C-alpha positions in Angstrom: 26.4 4.0 42.1 29.3 3.2 39.7 27.3 2.7 36.6 26.2 6.2 37.0 29.0 7.4 37.4 31.1 5.7 34.4 27.8 6.2 31.8 27.7 9.8 32.8 32.2 10.4 32.5 31.6 8.4 29.4 29.0 10.4 27.8 31.7 13.4 28.9 34.4 12.0 27.6 32.5 10.8 24.1 31.8 14.3 23.7 34.8 16.3 23.9 36.4 13.7 22.0 33.8 14.4 18.8 34.1 17.8 19.0 37.5 18.0 19.0 37.0 15.4 15.7 34.8 17.8 13.9 34.9 16.4 10.9 35.2 13.4 11.0 32.6 12.8 13.4 30.4 14.5 10.0 32.2 12.4 7.8 30.4 9.0 9.9 27.7 10.7 10.8 27.1 11.3 7.5 27.8 7.6 6.3 24.9 6.1 8.9 22.4 9.1 7.8 22.6 7.4 4.1 22.6 4.2 5.2 19.1 5.1 7.2 17.6 7.8 5.0 18.1 5.4 2.3 16.3 3.7 4.0 13.1 4.4 5.5 12.8 6.2 1.9 11.5 2.7 1.1 9.9 2.4 3.8 7.9 4.8 3.2 6.9 4.7 0.6 6.2 0.8 0.5 4.0 2.3 4.3 2.3 5.0 1.4 1.7 2.1 -1.3 0.0 -0.3 1.2 -2.1 2.6 2.7 -3.7 3.7 -0.6 -4.0 0.2 -1.5 -6.1 -0.7 1.5 -8.5 2.5 0.9 -9.0 1.5 -3.1 -9.9 -2.2 -1.4 -12.4 -0.5 1.0 -13.6 1.2 -1.5 -15.1 -2.6 -4.2 -16.8 -2.7 -0.1 -15.9 -4.4 3.0 -19.5 -6.1 2.4 -19.4 -7.3 -1.3 -18.7 -10.5 -3.0 -19.2 -10.7 -6.8 -19.2 -13.9 -9.2 -18.5 -14.2 -12.2 -17.5 -16.3 -15.9 -13.8 -16.2 -14.9 -11.5 -15.0 -11.5 -10.0 -10.9 -11.3 -6.8 -12.7 -11.2 -5.9 -15.0 -13.4 -2.0 -16.8 -13.5 -2.6 -19.1 -15.8 -5.2 -22.2 -17.7 -6.4 -18.1 -18.7 -8.5 -20.7 -22.0 -10.2 -22.3 -19.7 -11.5 -19.8 -17.9 -12.5 -18.5 -21.6 -14.3 -21.4 -22.2 -16.7 -21.6 -19.0 -20.6 -21.4 -19.6 -21.8 -17.1 -19.0 -23.1 -16.9 -16.0 -26.8 -15.0 -17.3 -30.0 -13.8 -15.0 -31.5 -17.3 -14.6 -28.2 -17.5 -12.2 -28.5 -14.3 -10.8 -32.3 -14.8 -10.5 -31.5 -18.4 -8.4 -29.1 -16.5 -5.8 -32.2 -13.9 -5.4 -34.3 -16.6 -4.5 -32.0 -19.4 -2.8 -29.8 -17.1 -0.7 -31.2 -15.7 2.6 -28.5 -14.6 4.2 -27.7 -12.2 0.9 -28.7 -8.2 1.2 -28.7 -7.3 -2.0 -28.0 -8.8 -5.4 -27.5 -7.6 -9.0 -26.6 -8.5 -12.0 -23.1 -6.0 -13.7 -22.3 -6.1 -17.1 -20.0 -3.3 -18.9 -18.5 -2.8 -22.3 -15.8 -0.1 -22.7 -17.5 3.2 -24.9 -16.6 6.5 -26.5 -18.8 8.5 -25.1 -19.4 12.7 -25.9 -21.5 16.0 -25.1 -20.9 19.0 -27.3 -17.8 18.4 -29.2 -15.6 17.4 -26.2 -15.5 13.2 -25.7 -13.9 10.8 -23.6 -12.4 7.1 -24.4 -12.9 3.7 -23.3 -15.2 4.8 -20.6 -16.8 1.9 -18.6 -20.3 1.9 -19.3 -22.1 -0.6 -17.0 -25.4 -1.8 -17.1 -27.8 -3.4 -13.3 -30.5 -2.5 -11.6 -31.6 -0.2 -9.2 -29.6 -1.0 -6.2 -26.7 -0.9 -7.5 -25.8 1.2 -4.9 -26.0 -0.9 -2.6 -23.5 -3.1 -3.6 -21.5 -1.2 -5.1 -20.5 1.4 -3.0 -20.7 4.7 -4.3 -24.0 7.3 -3.6 -26.1 10.0 -6.0 -24.7 12.9 -5.1 -27.1 14.5 -7.8 -30.3 13.9 -9.4 -31.0 10.1 -9.0 -30.6 6.7 -9.7 -32.4 5.6 -12.5 -35.8 2.9 -11.1 -37.4 0.2 -12.3 -39.6 1.1 -14.3 -36.7 3.1 -16.3 -35.8 -0.5 -16.9 -38.7 -2.8 -17.7 -39.1 0.2 -20.4 -35.5 0.3 -21.5 -35.1 4.1 -20.7 -32.2 6.1 -22.7 -31.0 7.5 -18.7 -27.7 7.5 -17.4 -26.2 8.2 -14.2 -22.2 9.5 -14.6 -19.7 8.9 -12.4 -17.1 12.0 -11.3 -14.6 12.1 -13.5 -17.2 12.3 -16.4 -19.4 15.0 -14.6 -16.3 17.5 -14.3 -14.5 16.0 -18.1 -17.9 16.3 -20.1 -19.9 18.8 -17.8 -17.3 22.1 -16.2 -18.9 24.2 -14.8 -22.8 23.1 -16.0 -25.1 21.6 -14.8 -24.9 17.6 -15.6 -29.1 17.0 -15.0 -31.3 17.5 -17.5 -28.2 16.9 -20.7 -28.1 14.9 -23.1 -25.3 12.6 -22.7 -23.9 10.3 -26.2 -23.2 6.7 -25.6 -21.5 4.9 -28.7 -24.2 6.7 -31.0 -27.2 6.4 -28.9 -27.9 10.4 -26.7 -29.0 9.0 -22.9 -30.7 11.5 -20.6 -28.3 12.2 -17.3 -29.6 11.8 -14.6 -27.6 11.6 -11.7 -24.1 11.5 -10.6 -21.7 9.8 -8.1 -19.0 10.5 -5.8 -16.1 10.1 -6.3 -13.9 6.7 -5.3 -11.1 7.1 -6.4 -8.4 4.3 -8.8 -8.0 1.0 -8.5 -4.9 -0.3 -9.7 -4.6 2.7 -11.1 -6.9 2.6 -13.3 -9.6 5.6 -12.5 -13.4 4.6 -10.8 -14.6 7.1 -11.8 -14.5 7.3 -15.4 -17.8 5.1 -15.3 -21.1 5.4 -16.6 -24.5 3.6 -15.9 -27.6 2.6 -17.6 -30.1 -0.1 -16.5 -29.8 -3.2 -17.3 -31.3 -4.3 -20.4 -31.1 -0.9 -21.4 -27.7 -1.3 -21.4 -28.4 -5.2 -23.6 -30.2 -3.7 -25.9 -27.7 -1.3 -26.2 -24.9 -3.7 -27.0 -25.3 -6.5 -29.5 -23.9 -10.1 -28.7 -24.3 -12.7 -25.6 -21.5 -11.6 -22.6 -21.8 -13.5 -19.2 -23.7 -11.7 -16.1 -21.5 -10.6 -13.1 -23.0 -11.0 -9.9 -22.7 -8.6 -7.5 -23.5 -10.0 -4.0 -23.6 -7.3 -0.4 -24.0 -9.2 3.2 -25.6 -6.8 6.6 -22.3 -7.2 7.2 -18.2 -8.5 6.3 -19.2 -11.7 9.1 -21.8 -13.4 6.5 -19.4 -13.4 3.5 -17.0 -16.8 3.9 -20.7 -18.0 4.5 -22.3 -16.1 1.9 -19.7 -17.7 -0.7 -19.9 -22.0 0.5 -24.1 -20.9 0.4 -23.0 -18.9 -3.7 -21.1 -22.5 -4.1 -24.4 -24.7 -3.6 -26.4 -22.9 -4.8 -24.7 -22.4 -8.3 -23.5 -26.2 -8.8 -27.3 -27.4 -8.3 -28.4 -24.5 -11.4 -25.7 -24.9 -13.7 -25.5 -28.5 -13.3 -21.8 -28.9 -12.1 -20.7 -32.4 -11.8 -19.2 -33.3 -8.4 -16.3 -34.6 -9.9 -16.2 -31.1 -10.7 -14.2 -28.5 -9.9 -16.2 -24.7 -9.7 -17.1 -23.7 -13.2 -17.7 -20.1 -11.6 -14.6 -18.3 -10.1 -16.1 -16.1 -6.1 -14.1 -12.9 -6.1 -13.3 -11.2 -2.6 -10.9 -7.7 -2.4 -9.4 -9.6 0.2 -8.1 -11.5 -2.8 -6.4 -8.5 -4.9 -4.6 -8.3 -0.8 -3.2 -11.7 -1.0 -2.3 -11.2 -5.4 -1.0 -7.8 -4.3 1.1 -9.0 -2.0 2.3 -11.5 -3.3 3.8 -10.0 -6.3 5.2 -7.2 -4.5 7.2 -8.9 -1.4 9.4 -9.7 -3.4 10.4 -6.3 -4.2 10.4 -4.7 -1.0 12.6 -7.4 -0.2 14.6 -6.5 -2.5 14.3 -3.0 -1.4 14.4 -3.5 2.2 18.6 -5.5 1.2 19.3 -1.9 0.0 18.6 -0.4 2.5 19.7 -2.9 5.4 23.1 -2.6 2.8 23.8 0.6 2.9 23.2 0.9 7.0 25.2 -1.6 7.4 28.3 0.5 5.2 27.8 3.2 7.7 28.5 0.9 10.4 31.3 -0.2 9.6 32.3 3.1 8.5 32.1 3.3 12.3 33.8 0.9 13.9 36.9 1.4 11.7 36.9 5.9 12.6 36.2 4.0 16.6 39.5 1.6 16.1 41.2 4.1 14.0 40.4 6.2 17.3 41.4 4.1 19.8 44.9 3.6 18.2 44.2 7.3 18.5 44.4 7.3 22.4 46.1 5.0 23.1 47.9 7.1 25.8 45.1 8.5 26.8 44.7 4.8 28.0 47.4 4.2 30.0 47.3 7.8 31.7 43.8 6.5 32.9 43.8 3.0 33.5 47.2 3.1 35.7 45.0 6.3 37.4 42.8 2.8 38.0 39.9 3.6 35.4 38.5 -0.1 35.1 38.3 -1.6 32.2 34.3 -1.3 32.6 34.3 2.1 32.1 36.4 2.3 29.4 33.9 -0.6 27.4 31.3 2.3 28.1 32.5 5.6 26.6 33.7 4.3 23.6 30.0 2.5 22.6 28.6 6.3 23.9 30.7 7.1 21.3 29.8 5.2 18.4 26.2 5.5 19.9 25.9 9.2 19.8 27.6 8.8 16.5 25.7 6.5 15.0 22.6 8.0 16.8 22.9 11.2 15.1 23.1 10.2 12.1 19.9 8.2 12.2 17.9 11.6 12.9 19.9 13.6 10.3 18.4 10.5 8.2 15.3 10.2 9.2 14.6 13.8 8.2 16.4 12.9 4.8 14.3 9.9 4.2 11.2 11.1 5.0 11.6 14.2 2.5 13.2 12.2 -0.1 9.7 10.2 0.6 7.5 12.8 0.2 9.3 13.9 -3.1 8.6 10.8 -4.2 5.1 11.3 -3.4 5.1 15.4 -5.1 6.7 14.6 -9.0 5.9 10.6 -8.7 2.1 8.6 -9.0 3.7 6.5 -5.4 2.4 7.7 -2.6 4.8 7.9 0.9 3.5 7.3 3.7 5.7 6.8 7.5 4.2 6.1 10.1 5.7 7.3 13.9 6.8 4.6 15.6 9.2 4.3 12.0 11.0 7.4 12.7 11.6 5.9 16.4 12.8 2.4 15.0 14.9 3.9 12.1 16.6 6.3 15.5 16.8 3.3 17.0 18.5 0.9 14.6 20.7 3.1 13.5 21.6 3.8 17.6 22.1 -0.3 17.8 24.3 0.1 14.5 26.4 1.8 15.9 26.6 -0.1 19.3 26.8 -3.0 18.1 29.6 -1.8 15.2 31.0 -0.1 18.6 31.5 -2.8 20.7 35.2 -4.4 19.2 36.3 -1.2 19.6 36.0 -0.7 22.7 37.0 -4.6 24.0 40.2 -3.3 21.9 41.0 0.4 24.3 39.6 -1.5 26.8 42.0 -4.6 26.4 44.9 -2.5 26.3 48.4 -3.1 28.4 48.8 0.4 30.7 52.5 -0.4 30.7 52.4 -0.9 26.9 49.4 2.0 26.3 52.1 4.5 28.7 54.8 4.2 26.4 52.9 4.8 23.4 53.7 8.6 22.0 
């Protein structure tokens, strides 16, 4: 009961004191608010980037993996990867025949090439050659027309399915199905369009033209390594399928037992791991800057509270002489510091969220703040005020009542 009285009385006195020194209260609040705003803006941008990257990874297919000559991420020894033997259609056929847990297996080859339609051009568009089952591996859907068939592939027909960016850029307001698209110098008939996927690592997945595998190999000269795209029924089977693929390919490629794999099995999780490694240190530095800014705000609170204790020494002496306990004095000053900090945290939260949103509007950086982060921002600010208010509160409670009453 007495603790509740002390808290209620402490709140009343704290509010009276803060309202009596409005300018000092505002300046202290601004100091904490800047720290919280900086921290939340950094956290918001960080969470937005993480959410954006996760969404981009999901676009690759959560139940797919890709076998290639070289890994997606190369952190050294690139010459070793380059000198590996190419993967061929024979390897695709071996995987298709021997991997019982593989739902779909397709070959993939690609090249960048300029495309054009009636004078409009797009440079360095990704041209992919594959088989009719490619949508089941890639996760793309046909939104208009159709995907090419095995007959198209067998007869090396000049047909193509285009990505959303190609359709929007070259065929604005025009029905693309049946139109003649020039890939390099050859005319291709557009038979379908693909659903939009967005960007992956700042590269558009929709700036794409897909054609039959044998049409591609007849169109682009030169030997190139084939990527094997594999989809499974359930993502839970990926580890088992990966082990199976390693065994099949080592056997077919006649890799000696004492030699490492001369191919790479790529999964979206590997990109996520690399992303975390590359951004982890950057995020830590950014958060460190935000915390240091908040620490400066906390030191400002402690300084103002010490000044407040010195100014109110006689008041403290009177209260102690009238029977106020040390606990009452401690609660009063700690509540005062916590209130200032919490208000600053609330204002800083709104400013930080606005800053993160502004960054996302004027730059390519995404910004997303989870509700729990907002609660954390205000709560952490209040905790900073509580911690930095302990010493001034303790000094106020430790004052000798007789000496305090002598102060003018």
